[in-house]
N, C-alpha and C positions, 0 to 999 in steps of 0.2 A: 618487418616492422621494427624499426630501431627504437631503442629505449636506453635510458640511463638510470642507474640506481646506486645507492650507497652500498658499502660493504656490510657484511653481517655484523651484528653487535657483538662486542666482546663478551667473554664468559662472565665477567663481573656484572655486566648489565643483566644477563640472564638470571643471575643468582639473587638479585635484589628483590624486595617486595614490590607492592604496587607503586608506592611513591606518590607524592602530591602531584607531580607533573603529569604522570599517566592518569591519575584520577581526574584531573581537570580536563584532560583530553577526552576521556571516556564520557564525562558529564556533558561536555560541549557537543560531542558527536551524538550522544543520546538525545539531546534536544533537537538536533538536526533531523534525526530519524523519527522522533516522536512528534514533530510539529504537525505533520499531515494527519496522524491519528488524533491529535488534540483537536485539530480543525474539524475532522470528521465527527468527533464526539460532540463538539459544540454545534455543528451543523445538524446532526441527527436530533439532538435535543431541542433545537430551535425550529426545526422544519415544520412542526405542527402549527406553531404560532405564526410562522411566516406564511404558510399556506392559507391560514384563515385571514391574516391581516391583508395580504395581497389578493385574496380570493382567486387562487389559481388551482387548476387541476394538474399542472405541470411541475409539481414540487420536486419530482425526481431529478429535474435538470439543475436544481439548486446545488446538488453535489456532483452530478455527472458532468457539468460543464468544466469543473475543476479537473476531474479525472481525464476528460478528453484532451484538454490542452496539455496536461502533463504527459499524456501518451504521445501527442504530436511532438512535443519538445524534446522528449527523451533522447532520440538518436543524436540530435545536435548538441545537447548538453554533455552527453557522455564523450563524444568526440572532442569537444572543447576542453573537457576536464583532463583527458589524456594528453592533450597537446600543451595546454597553458597552465595547468595546475588545478588540482581538485579544490583546494581551499579558495582560490580566486574565483572559480566558477560558482561555488556555493554562495559566496558573498554577492555575486552579481545577480543570480536568480532569486536570492532571498530579498534583495532590494526591489526587484521588479514585483515579487510577490507582495511586498509591503504596500506598494502603490495600489495593487488590486484590492488588498484588504481595506484600505482607506476608502476607495471608491464604493465598495460594497457597504461599508458602515454608514456612509452618508446618503445612500441611494433612497430616492423617494418613490420609485416604482420598480416593479419586478424585473423589467428588462435591464435597467441600470444595475440592479443587484446582480443579475447574471453576468453582465459585462465585467463587473469587479471580480466576481468569483472566477471567471474565465482567466483574467490576467493573473490572478493569484495562483492558478494552476501551473504556471511556469516553474514554480518552486518544487513541484512534485518530484522531479528526478533527483533532488538533493539526497534522498534516502539511499539510492544505490551508489551514489558518489561517496557517501559517508561509509557505507559498508566496504567499498573497495579500498578506502583509506586505512581500514583496520590492518590490512595485509602490509601496508606500506610503512606505517608509523609506530607500530607496536613490536616489541621483541616477541620471538616465537612463542614463549610460554603464555603470553597474554592474548594472542590472536584468537584462539578458540573461545575462551571465556568472554572476551570483549565482543566478538561477533554474536555469540549466544545472548549476551546481555542486551545488545542493541536490537537483536531480533525479538527478544522478549519485551521490548519497550511497549508493544501493543497491550500487554498485560498491565504494565506499570501505568500506562495512560488509562487503561480500562478500570483500574482501581481508583486512582486519584482523580482522573478526569471527570467522571460522573458527579462526584461531590462538588468539584470546582464549577463545572458547567451548571449543576443544579442550583448552586448558590447564585451564580451570575444570572441565570435565566429567571429563577424565581424572584429575584430582587430587582433585576434591571431589564428583563425582557430580552427579546431577540436582538435589539440594538446593542445591549451590553455584550452579548455573545460575539457579535460582529466586531466590536471594538476590541474585545479580548483577543480575537484572532490577530488583529494588527499588533497588539502589544506583544504577543507571543513571538511573532515574526521578528520584531525589533530586538527582543531578548536573544533570539537565535543569532542574529547578526552580530550582536555585541560579544557573545560567548565565542563564536568562531574566530572573530577578529582578534580577541584577546588571548586565547589559549590553544587554538589548534595550529600545529605547525603545518607548513606546506609540504605536501608529499614530494619526495625527491624523484619519484618515478615519472618519467616523461616519454611520450611517443614523439617521434620526429614531426616537426611542423610540416604539414602538407595542405593542399587546397581542400577546403570543405566541400564535401559532396552534396551540394545543395539539391540537385535534381533527385538523387537517391533519397535524401531526407524528406523532400516534399512528396515523393511517390509513396514512401513507407508511411509517414505520419498521416498524409492525406487519405491514403487508401484505408488504413485502420480506422481513422475518424469517420469516414463515410459509412463504413460497415456498421460501426457502433451506433451512429446517429440514425441510420436506416432502421436498425432493429428497435431503437428506442421509440421511433415514431410509427412503427409497423402496426401497432394496435389501433392508432387513430386513422392511419391511411388505409388500413386493410392489408392483410398478409399476402394477398394476391394482386394488389394494386400495382400499376405501372411505376408509380413513384417509389414504392418500396424496392422493387426489383432493379430500378435504375440506380439507386444509391448503393445497394449491395453489389450489383453487377459492376458499376464503375469502381467501387472499392477493390473488388477482387481483381479487376483488370489492372488497376494501378499496382497491386502487389505482384502480379505476374511480370509487368514491365520492370518493376523494381528489381526482381530477381535477375532479369536479363541485363539490366544496366549495371548492376553490381559486379557482374562477371567481366565487364568490359572496361570499366574505369580503372585508372592507375591506382587511385587511393580510395577504395570503397568505404562508405560510411559503416557498413556492416558486412565484413567479408563473409561470403556465403560458405567458405570453407569451414568456418567454425561451427556452422549449423549442420554440416554434413557428418560431424563426428558424433557417434552415438552417445557417449557420456554427456556431451553438451546438450544436444537437443532433447534428450529424454529427461535430464534434470530440469531444464528450463520449462518443458511442457508440464511435467508432474507438479512442480512447485507452483507454477503460475495458476494452474487449475485449483490446487488446494488453497492457496492464499486468496484467489479470486472468490471462491465460495465463502470463505470466512468473512471477507469484507462485504459481500453482498447481503449477508444476513443482518449486519449491524443496523441498517436503516429500517429493516422490517421489525426487529425487536423494539427499536425505539418508538416507531409509530404505534406498535401494539401497546406499549406501556403508557405513552403520553397522549395519544388521541383520546378525546372525550368518549364517555359512554352515553350514547343517545339511542334509545329504543328504536329498532327497525332502520336505523341510519348508520350508526357507528358502534362497533364492538371493541373499541379501545378500552383499556383498563382505567384511564383517567388519572393515573398517578402523577405526582409532581416529579420534577427532574431530580430533586433531592431523594425522594423515596426510591426512585429507580436506581439511584446510585447505591443505596444500601442493599437493595435486592441483588444487584449484580456484583457486589463486593466479593462474595465467595468465589465466583467464577474467575474474577480478575486476580485474586490472590493466588489461586492454583496455577493460573497462566504464568505469573511472574516466577513462582517457585520452580515450576517444571522447566521453564525456559533457561533459568540460570543453571540448573542441574544438567540440562541437555548440552549446554556449551562445554561442560567438563566431560560428560560421557562421550562426546563425539571424538575425544582423543583415544578412546579405547574400544568403542562400539561402532560397528558399521552404520553410518548415518542413514542408509536406506531403511534399516530396521526401525530406527527412531522415527523417521518420516512416516513409514507405513503404520506404526502404532498410533501416531498422531492422527492420521487420516481415518483410521478405524474409530477412534474415540469421537471425532467430530461427526462422522457419519451416524453413529449410534446416538450421540447426544442430541443432534438436531431432529432425528426421527422421534426420539422420546419427547422433545419439545413440541413437536407437531400435535401431540396428544395431551400434553400437560403444559398449559400456558395461561391458566385462568387465575392463579393465586401466587402469592409470594413463595409458598412452599414448592409449587410447581417449578418456578424459575430456578430455585436453589437446587432442586433435584437434578434437572438436566444440565444446569450450569456447572455442577461439579464433575460431570462427565466431559462436557465440551471444553472447560477451562484447560485441563492438562493437554488435551488434543491441540488446542490453539497454541499453547506454549511450545510444544514439540515442533509443530509445523513452522512457526515463525522463527524459532531459534535455529533449526536445522537448514532452512532454505539458504541463507548466505554461506553456511559451512559447506553445503553440497556444491555450491558454485565454486568455492575455493578449491575443492578437490577435483573438479571437472576441468578447470582451465589452468593455464600457466600464469605466472605472475604478471607477465606483460599483457595478458588478455583479461585481467581481473575487472577493469572498468567496463570493458566490452561485454563480458559475461554477465555482470550485474545489471548493466543497462538493458541487455537483451531480455533477461528474465523480467525486469521491471516493466519493459515495454509490453511483453505478452501478458504479464500479470494485470497491467492496466486495461488491456483489451478484455481479459476475462472478467475483471470487476465490472466494467461498463456493460458487457453483454449479459452477465449473470444478474446484475442489479436490474437492468431493464426487463429481463424475463420475469424476475420475481415481482416487479411492479405490475407487469401485464397480468400475471396469474392472480395477484391480489385484487386488481381493479375489476376483474371478471366477476368477483363476488363483492361488489361495493356499491355505493350510492354517491351521486354528486348532489350536493345541497348548497345553494347560494354560491356556486362557482368553486366549491371546495370538494375534493375527492375524499370520501370516507370509506372504511373497509369493514366488512363483516367477518365474523369468526372463521367462516369457511375459507376466506381469502388468506388469513394468517396461517391457517392449517396447511393449505396447499402450498403456500410460499415456503414454509419450513420443510415440507416434504421435498420440494424442488431443491432447496439448498442441501439437504441430506443426500440427494442424488448426485449433485455436483461433487460433494465431498467423496462419495463412493467412486466416482470416475477418477478423481485425483489419486485415490488410494490404489486403484487398479493400475494406473499409469506408473506407479512406483515399481511394479514388477518388470517394466521395460528397462529400468535404469541398471546398467552394468555396474560392477564394483568400481568406485572411485577412491582416490586417496583419502585416508582419514586426515584430520587436521594436523596430527603429529607427523604425518608422512609428507605433507605438502611443503612447497617452498614458500615459507612465510617468515615474517619477522626480519626481513632483509634490510629494513631501513630503521635507523636509530631515531627516536623522538628527540628532537632538538629543543632548545629553549623556546618558549612561546615568543612569537613575534607578530 
C-alpha cells in the first residue's frame, strides 16, 4: 500500500507552545468529532416528544437509522479519505448530512423524519476520519493530548449539550432540536473549510472495492436490523433468522472476496494481527455499551410519570442537564488527563480501569435512579470511566497500527463500534419494552424495565473490560510514529 507523507517537523516546531493555528485546528476537529454526540444528545432529549407527537412505538429507529447508515457508509468513507484526502471527504459527507438534517426538520410524518435521519447518518464516519488526522497534522508532542481531548469530547458535549438541548427543546420543542442539528452541521462545514489543513498522507489511487463494501455494510446492517425487529417478529420467526442468516452469509462471502481482490476495501491481514483485532474488539464493545445507555437514561429522565403506565421521572430537559453535569465534568477532566498519562502509562491499564468504573457505575445506577441524588452518586463513578474509555480508544488504535494504516484502523474500530451500538441499543430497548405499556400508540416503560436495562449495560461494560485482558502490549503514544506531518497554513 503506497503512501506519501511529509518529513518530520523541525525541532523548533516541537518546542513551541500550542499556538493559535494548532488551537483552531483542534477546535475544528473537536466540532467534527462532537457533532454526532451533539445530535445524539438532541435526539435523546427530543425522542419522548417525537414518540408522543407521531404516536409511534418505534422510537428506537429515530436514532438507529442514523447509526445504521453510518455503519454502512464507513468502509467507503475511510477508503475515500485515504485516497482523496481526509478534509475533502469530511466536507462532502457533512454536506450530505446537512441535506438529511433539513429533510428531517421539515418532515410532517414519522417515515419522512426517518428518511432525513438516515441521510444524515452518512456523516457518522467523520469522527474516525478526524481522529486519524491527529496523527497527520499535529507535531508529536500534541498528538496524544489532541487525541485524548477529541476522545473526551463526549464529556464536553455531555456537560454543555444538555443545557443547550434543554433550552432548545423546552422553548422550541422537537422542531427546534431538529433545526439546531442542521445549524450544527453547517457550522462544522464552515470550521473545517476555514481552519483544517488537508492531510498530506495519501494512499495510492485504486479502484473502489464496491462489492466488498456492499457485502460488509449490507451484512452488518441486515444483522442489526434483524435484531432490532426480533422482538416484534419473534426471536424464533423465519423472518428474524432470514435477516440474521443473510447478514452472516454476506460477511462470510466478504471475507472470501477480500482475499481475492487486488485492492481490498478492508485487507483481512490487518485483522489477523492480535494487537489490532483485540484493540478493535475491546474498544468497540466498551464504547458501544456507553452509547447504548444514553437513550435509556434520557427516556428515564424525560418520560412522564403516569401511574401504572410510565415510570419516567418527568423532568424537563434543562433539569436533566443540571443533574448530569457532575458526570459530564468528571468525564471531561479525566479524558484530558488520560491523553497526557498515555505517554507514560500502559494504555491497556487505563482502558481497563475505565471499564471497571463504568461496569460498577451502571450496576449502582440500576438500583439508584429515582432522584437527583441517585443520579449524582452513580454518575460520579461512571463519568471518570467514560472519560478513560473515550480518550484511550483512539490512542490504542495509534499504538496498534502503522501510520499508513491509521485511517483503516480507526475506520475498522468505528465500524465494529457502530454495530455494537446498534445491537446493544436494540437489546436494551427489547429488555425495557418487556416491562412497559403501549398507550395510544406510544411505548412507555416501567421501573423494572429501566432497572433491567441498566443491568444489561453494566454487563456489556463488564464484557468490554474482560476483553482488555486479550490485548497485548502496544506502543505508547510517545513510542509511536506520530507527528510526521507539519500543520500548514489554513486553506
